[in-house]
N, C-alpha and C positions, 0 to 999 in steps of 0.2 A: 215923660216916660223915664228920663234919667233920674229925676227927683224921686219917683216912685221906687225905682231900683235901689237907690241909695237909702231910702227910708226902710225898705225891706231888709237890706243888709244890716242896718243899725238895729232894727227890732230883733232880728235873728241873733245877732251878737250879744245883745243885752239879755235876752230871755233864755238863751241856751244854758247858762250856768244854773238857772232856777230849776231846771229839770234834772240836773245831775244830783246824785245823792251825796250824803255826807262823806262817804268813803272816797268817791271820785274827786270831790272838792278839796278834801283835807289830807287824804292818806295815800291815795294811789300813786302819786308822783314819786314817793320814796319807797313805799312798800310794793316794789315790783320784783323783788328777788335778785336784783342786780346791783342796786345802789349800795355802796359800803357804808356801814355805820361808823361812828367815831372810833370804834375798836378795830375797824378794818374788815370785820365779817359782814357778809351781805345782810341787809335788812330783810326780814322775812316777808314773803309775798302773801297776798290775800289767802291763797290756798293753804299755805303753810300755817297761817294763823288760824284758819278754820279747822285744820286738823289738830292743832295744839290745844285750843280752848273749846270747852264744851258749854260754857254758860256766859251770859253777858257780863255778870259780875266778875267772873274769873278774868275775862278779857280786859275789863276796865281796871281791875286791881293790878294786873300785869303792866298795863300801859302807864299807870300812875306810879308804879314802883321802879320802873326802869331807870338806870343811871345814865342812859344815853342823852346827851344834851339836846339832841334834835327833837326829843319828845317834850322838852320843858314847857313850851307854850301850851301844850294840850293837857298837862297834868291838873290844871284847875278847871278844865272845861268838861265837867261830868256829862252834860247833855250831849256834847259832840262825841265823846268817847262811847257813850251808851248807844247813840244812833249809829255810829260806825260799827260797833259790835253787833248790833241787830242786823245790819246789812250783811256783814261778813258771815255771821252764823245762820242767817236766814230765819230769824225769830222776830 
């Protein structure tokens, strides 16, 4: 019984991230409206980004053109940025 419980916990822990979307896996930790950017201003939340950007391409272009070093790892990941934009914008 104990082995079964341990196995169930391991399977749940390993499979849970697969169900989370791109936004949750890559963006939500910082884009919560409370974390400060490198300039000291709060990083915009998902709702703020949804209100600001009306298209996926506009969202991706803004992410790629930001000067904030925290976004540097994502600037070359077009597929990740597009998937996150689609999740945020509901498209």
